[in-house]
Phi, psi and omega in degrees: 000125182288146175245132180285135178294148181288156181231126181292147177278161179280185185297336182268003178086005180257161181280153179288162178268152177303141184292338177262335180228080188302338182280355182253111178290146182208148176254011183251139177234150176295133182287349182260313183250352176069017176276145179291138181225141179270171181303327181291332185263339188286144180239128182297129179239176180299327174225118178072213184225152178242159175273160181302325181294320179292324178298320180277352179081019182254000181284147177301332182261009184295331182291347181274358185293144177257336179206132182235133177294135181297326180230098182302140182235154175282179181302326182267002179097006179281168179282134178288133183244157180294322178245100185287357179247013186300311181296320177300317178297319180295317179298317178296318178299319179297315180297318179294320179296316178295322179295322177297322176295320179303309184286342178275317184275320179106194187298331183300326179291313178299315183301333183274340189234351178286165180285126181214132179292293178192118180195160175277128181251109184303321183294335179259344177068031182205168175280124187236164173135171180298323180295342178268015179092005182268063182295338180300337180299332179293335178266312185295331180298336181291345183249004179260152177219150188271345183196172177296319180295319180302308183288329179298310182294320180294319182288325175296319178295318180297320180292317184289317183274320189293319184302302179299325180291321177298320179295326182281328184266326191096158189298311185296314181291321178296315180295321177298314177302315183299310184286323178296318178296316179298317179292325177296320176296319178295319182294317180291325175296314179299322183288320191252335186279164174301125183296344179270354183266115179288154180218144179202157178129158180270009187299322180300313179295321182292322175296328174297321177293323175301312181298316180293326177295320176299319177296319180297314181296322177294322180297325182266002183059036177271165177293116183270354187299319180299313182289326177292323177295317179295321178295318179298318178298317179295323178291322176298316177298321181300316188263336189234009184283336185088352176280161178277082182252133178281090182298333180299321179295320180294314182292317179299316178295319181297312181298314179298321180296320179294315182295309182292319179299320178296318179295320180296320190263346182241005180296136178296143187303321185287340178232034189300304184297321180297313181293315184296305184280337173294320177296318177300320179296321179295319178295319177297323177297319177296323177297316179297318180298314179299319182293315180294321179298313181293322179298319179294328179291321186277340183248000000 
């Protein structure tokens, strides 16, 4: 497990700002050029962390390096990418594109793809739902939204939380976390909610990102109070707002995000891929069990 080198505070007792993001205080410095770097910028090295410029060999202090990893890795062992927010941008684009189709086509589109346990849908003229073999609804519901406010808040949360987390995990691990968390939220909703009540939204996956972000901040010994406060506010809204919110999706996604995030960020280096993707497989197995159990109850 890598340990971040300590960073001295300035004369006023505060931490320095990241050299690429001056508004973000950080206690981590690049082991090659000694510049302060935030979690979004740091690249996992054989010892400590490097900045993106040193990885590319463009840093003023890059020439002082004594050993450079042949393939720079993120904190979780993923491949470092030129655009650390690419997957987040694609996910937001997909959600926005699907929302445009929703408002263009109308209710018939939602009725065919939102999460539904088992119920008769008048617009389709048939009995619909996951219990009817439409398991795809557990996935497609993650890209649907019920209103402009709904998608606005979800996409802002995805952008704010997703970008730094994608940079820390790498694209493949981040995308795996997103979908496993979203499916866990769908599975718990299917298991516990009224089968006649439709559900839609990316909230389950986003709550998974919240959980993994809390794990990341704890891993880096960062101040967890901002993300915990935001998470608490969201949970209060979930249970006490009076809106028709599928709390099961939020809780399912959050639990899956914490479990998968912990495996991603704390896996021992020598068995990293096995622990990370093995944990994801176990969570997916639990999702399948919940889905089969509820299907047997409804049919």
